[in-house]
C-alpha positions, 0 to 999 in steps of 0.5 A: 238403100245406103242412104236410109241405113245411113239415115237410121244409124244417124237417128240412133246416134242422136238418140243416144246423145239426147239419152245420155244428157238426161238423169234418170227419173226413179220413184222417191222412195223404193219399199225393201224387204229383208228375207231370211234364211230357213232351216225348217221349209213352211208346208204349202197347205195354206196354214200359216202355223210355220215357225218360219212365218212368226219371225219374217219382216211383213210387206203391207200398205198396198196403193191402188194404181188402177182405175185410181193411183195412190188410193189406199185399201179399205180398212177390211182388205189390208194385205200382209206378205212375209217371204222366207228362203232356203237352199231349194226355193223362196217361200211366200205367204200372204194373208189378203183381208177381205170380206169372204162374200166379196171374193170372186173365185171362179175356178179357170184353167191355168193362166186363165184369169176368169173372174177371180181375185189374185195375189202376185209376186213379181221377181227380177233377179237381176234387178235391171227394171225391165225383165220380170219373171211373174207368179200369180195365185187366184183365190180359186187355186189355179196358178198363172205365169209370165214372163214379161219385158217392155218389148213383149208386154206379158207373155203367159206362153211361158210355164214353170213348175212352182207350188201354191195353195189357198185357204179361205177363211172368215175374214179373208183369203190366204196364199202360200206359195214355193217358187224353186230356184229352177223356175228362175234366172239369176247370178248369185252375186245380185245382192238385191232383187227387184220385186213387186206384189200385186193384188186385184179385187175382181168385185170392182176390178180395182189393183193394188202394188206394194211398191207405188206405181205410176201408170203415166209414164214408163214400164211397170218394172221401173217401179218395184221394190227391193228384195234383199238378204239372199245370201250363199244361194247355188243356182241349181242344175236347171235340167228338167225333162218332160218324157210324153207318151201319146196315141192318135187313133183317126177314122181316116188313118191307122192309129199312131203311136209316140213316145217322145221327150223335151228337155229344159237345161240350164247352161248357165245361171241366165241361159236356158236350152230348150229342146223338143227331140221327138215332137208331138202336135196332135193335141193343138187346137184346131184353126177357125179357117174362113173363106178367104176372098183376098190376095193374101194368104190365111194365117193362123195363130201358133198352137204348139206349146213349144213355138208359144213358150219363151220366144220374145227375143226371137220375135224382134223384127217380126222376122219369125212366123213359128207356123212356117215350121211344120205348117202346110206345105208350100211347094209346088211341082210340075205335073202332066196334063195327064196326071194327079197328086194322089196325096198331099199331106196337110203339115210338115213333120217336124223332126225336132227343134231347139232353142236358147235363150237367155240374158246376162246381168248386164242386159245383153240378150243372145237367142239362138233358134234351131228347127228341122223339118223331114223330107215329104214326098208326094204321090203322082199317078198317070190318069191314063196308064195308073202308074205312080211315081214320087216327087219331092214336094218340100225338101229336108229343111233347116230353119235358124234364127240368131239374135242378139240384144243389149238392153240399157238405161233400164228402159232401152234396148238395141238389137241385131236379128239374122234367119235362115233357111237352107233347103237340101237340093239345088233345085230348092231355094234358100232364103237369108234375112236380118234386122237391126232394130232399137226401142228407145226411151229417154230417162225419163221415159217421156219419149219413145223412138222405135226403129226397124232396118231389115233386109232380106234376100232369097239367094245367097249372091253378094251381087244380088239385090237385097229386099230391104224394109225399114220402119221409125215411129217417134212419139210422147209416151207420158201424160194423158194427151200423147202423140206420135209419127210413123214411116213403114217402107218396103221395096219390091224385094223384100221377101221373109216369107221362108221363115217370117209373115210379110203380106206385102212389099212394095210401099212407103207409108206415112202415119200420124196417132193423137190420142187422150187417156185418163189415169184418175177415175171421173164420176161416171168414168173408171177408163177413157181412151180416144185416138184419132189417126191418119195414114197416107200410103204410097207404092215405091215403086213406081213411086205414086200415091195409092190412098188414105184413111183417117178415123177415130175411135174410142173405148171406155169403162163405167162404174158398173165395169161396162166397156164400151166403144166405137170407131169411125173410118174414112178412106177418102178419095180415090183408092189405088188397090195394087193387089186385088187384081193379082197383077204384080208384075204389071202393076195392074191396080183397081181403084174405089173411093170415098167408103166409110165405117162405123163399129160399136161395141159393148160389154156388160159386167163378166161377174154378173150370172148373165153377160154379153157382148154386143158388137155392130158394124156398117160401111157404104160407098159414098159414090154415084156410081155404086151401090155398096152397103153391108153390116155385121152384128156379133152377139156373145151371151156368157153364163156363169152358173157357178164358180166351176162352170161358164159357158159361152155362145157366139153368133155373127152375121155378116152381109155385104152387098155389092162390093167388088173383087177379083173372080176366081177364074180371073185367068180364063181369057187371055190378057183380061183381069176379071172382075164381078160384084157380089153378094157376100153373106157370113154366118157364124156359131160358136160354143165354147164351155169348161167345167173345172173340178177342181185346179186340177180337173177341167173338161172344155168344149168348143164347137164352131161352125162357119158358113159362107156364100158368095153370089156373083151378079150374072155379068162380069167386069172387066179391069181396065188399065186405069183401074176403072171396071166395064160390066159385060153384056155376056154373062159368065156362062155366055163368055165361057167362064165357069161359076165365081159362086161359093158356098164355104162351110165348116165344122169343128167340135173339140172336147178335152179333159185334162187332169194335172196328175202331179206338178208339171204332168199332165194326162190329157184326153181329147175327142175332136170331129171335123167337117168340110164342104165347098160348092157352088150353089150360093143360093141355098139357105143355111139348113140346106148347106148344113144338110149337104155338109153333114152328108160329108165323111166326118172325121173322128180324132180321139187322143191321148197324152201323158206327159210328166215332168222330172226335176233333175235334182230330185232324182239327184236327191233321191239317189243322195238318200239312198247313199246316206241310208246305206252309209248310215246303215253301215255305221250302226251296225255295231251300235243300238240302232236310235228311234231315228233310224229305226224310223227312217 
């Protein structure tokens, strides 16, 4: 381990020496816009008759960067932008010329771009070319916002409260925006801000920027223009309150009522505290549960807003998987043969959570995360006597993350991450992990090194053996032709699953990737990308080969805005799977060889009334001793009846014949690991649709039914020491083994209504129902299985949640006005009332 650390640090030192010897390459010219202070803030209504716009400087002459670079807009597509500021906010006005019939303006929910034109302003208050704040307004009037940097790309989980208005006119459309300073993090002594304007025409999917942008190299923030003239602005007290009230009615449980509060507080100019004091996640979306036959846990994406927003720093090193906090219980308890567990909860209750994050104007980022989950007991009942007892399944637990990340040279960063999980009680384990991460580009943005070194320990014992993992990727990052080499490693002690997500350890793998792309459209194509890859996999302990694969994939878009692509992948020769047998202690493995797969897909133009996505896949084994063949296809037609209503239907079918895998009852016979050959059939139906009355009122529907059957051959396979399997002469039943067949069926419906009652304030009503059934009758057809599913008790859930946004500055302003009025009244008691006083 010490050698790997030394090697890693040596590589970083060499990279820094290389970087230090090169000059910074920046665009030859940077546009600048001088902004002026106004004493009369414009009315945000989409009508540009405010006096402030008469004298404001103009930003214009946009140029295209997608699909082609450097192209000027057509004569009727001119863009004119003006800006102003006062003590409270920055104001933006944009006149976006276009033919009204070409303006795409589908109404969508917030942060959903859909089929709409948009105008966006990107601000970088510290002008560091890395940390952007993005604000978009669609032609439909809907908003989107995000934070962005080279490590995370764009994070639309971040949300701010700001104001905008849109008006469609005879020769285009108009946008007005008010961006309060509370939505920004900035230092008052930074005189020049980085800034960029974007405009997209959805009719041909072209995108333009104010300052020219070169997509062939570097990060987009390095091509920002400059905003000059903001002076004497004091960053406001950034104290925001989100009180909420919610109720949940469940036919399986008693009604739940909750009052709570989320808080955002600007500790300094650049650092913010986010806290959820009484969390409420009752309206988080459902997970797309599938039948899991593999050796690894099934995981799902984050649905809870607090854990989605502003977590870019905490994701460094991939040590943090937020679903560990308040997820399903992972603990276990010992019970006697005559006992049973009565009430296992679905989730652990989160008592509170907070995060502090920000970045100084010199690029130093600091993040602190902390969350506490409550002690959770289960009731254990004696099946003979009926007596019950309580036993702790999950103790009171504290999750903590500390991140320090330094950006430099406008395109690189290096950081340290530390995590800890502390559980109350000596019988429960604590866990720790740490990482040193680096993302380094040379100053010409032509080459990139991405490197990580990570450690883990499940108990605090300085004399114990640490888990260790590393990753390094070196590649060319500019031009049409690019390549990279990577190595990933983990010893058999590496385990971050108390707070992170790591499916496997004990590996030492190598990879090569070579790709080609175009930046300028050809006669028939707007975009084209193709890459070839090879992976070579080894086990760390014992040091042995486990497998290799190679393949090629491509994707492209034609002039009619149709996307299409495909992939070919081969696993050549013997592949040694050390995980499917589930015997990690003895390092048992399963051998298969020569499997190939072919995948293809296409998507039609989504601007049309009816659009279609189609994906087809097939795979087979090239082994004379086996008969494995499978195929699947997915079809998703979408219907857009008008700008308010869109409906999507998805149908997925998979038929997999002759696969081999671990049987569910492998422990029934001592010393034998039992496999089976099986046929798997899966059918998934899904519907999603939304009707958006206006940018403030939306009703949406999501439906999903997932059905899967697994039918094993009658005779089991016994795994041998050399990884082969031998078919038995007796059946599962004759050997005393229970059936491993599965019939798995699940059903979900979500019907959601959302009303933005005020800026940042929402009333949401949700109806949800759920069904689940699992049995052994895998021979049953789809409709009979669906009938069995509806024989189960359906879980009906109805919830209502009201969240209101309160800005401390507005409260302070109300009291200040009352005080001013009081003093004004006393001063005018002995003189005639003026018209102003009477009006007030």
